[in-house]
C-alpha positions in Angstrom: 50.9 42.2 67.5 48.7 43.3 70.4 47.2 40.7 72.7 43.4 40.2 72.6 42.1 40.1 76.2 38.7 39.5 77.7 37.8 43.2 77.5 38.3 43.2 73.7 36.3 40.0 73.3 33.5 41.4 75.4 33.4 44.6 73.2 33.2 42.6 70.0 30.4 40.4 71.5 28.4 43.5 72.5 28.8 45.0 69.0 27.7 41.7 67.4 24.7 41.6 69.7 23.7 45.1 68.8 24.1 44.5 65.0 22.3 41.1 64.7 20.1 41.0 67.8 19.5 38.3 70.3 17.1 36.3 68.1 19.6 35.7 65.3 22.7 34.9 67.4 22.0 31.2 68.0 21.5 30.7 64.2 24.7 32.6 63.4 26.6 30.5 65.9 25.2 27.3 64.4 26.1 28.4 60.8 29.6 29.4 61.9 30.1 26.0 63.6 28.8 24.1 60.5 31.0 26.1 58.2 34.1 25.5 60.4 33.3 21.7 60.5 32.8 21.6 56.7 36.1 23.4 56.2 38.0 21.0 58.5 36.4 18.0 56.8 37.4 19.3 53.4 41.0 19.8 54.6 41.3 16.3 56.1 39.5 14.7 53.2 36.5 13.4 55.1 33.0 13.4 53.6 29.5 12.8 54.9 29.5 9.2 53.7 32.5 8.3 55.8 30.9 9.9 58.9 27.5 8.1 58.2 29.3 4.8 57.7 31.2 5.2 60.9 28.0 6.0 62.8 26.3 3.0 61.3 29.1 0.6 62.2 29.2 2.0 65.7 25.4 1.4 66.0 25.9 -2.2 64.8 28.6 -2.8 67.5 31.5 -3.3 65.1 34.9 -2.4 66.4 36.7 0.5 64.8 38.2 -0.4 61.5 36.3 -3.7 61.1 34.0 -3.5 58.0 31.1 -5.6 56.9 31.9 -8.1 54.2 31.1 -7.2 50.6 28.2 -9.0 48.9 30.3 -10.2 46.0 33.4 -11.1 48.1 34.6 -14.5 47.1 35.9 -15.1 50.7 32.4 -15.0 52.1 30.5 -18.2 51.6 26.7 -18.1 51.9 25.1 -21.2 53.5 22.0 -22.3 51.7 19.7 -24.9 53.2 19.5 -28.2 51.4 
């Protein structure tokens, strides 16, 4: 199998630039990155809810792996004023 060097990569990039034009290249790069990220997440079993939950917990200052108590959890006692 032949090695792909910097000259071959430059030729491919010039051809892509000629075909799609400079205005569409950023959008194509973004779509490619999004597709690769979704593929990786589907392979590892992650979904958007896991990512959003992790971001929310990080914003609340919770350490990694520590989750908020569930509302109907019997181990959590609510204090009501008397």
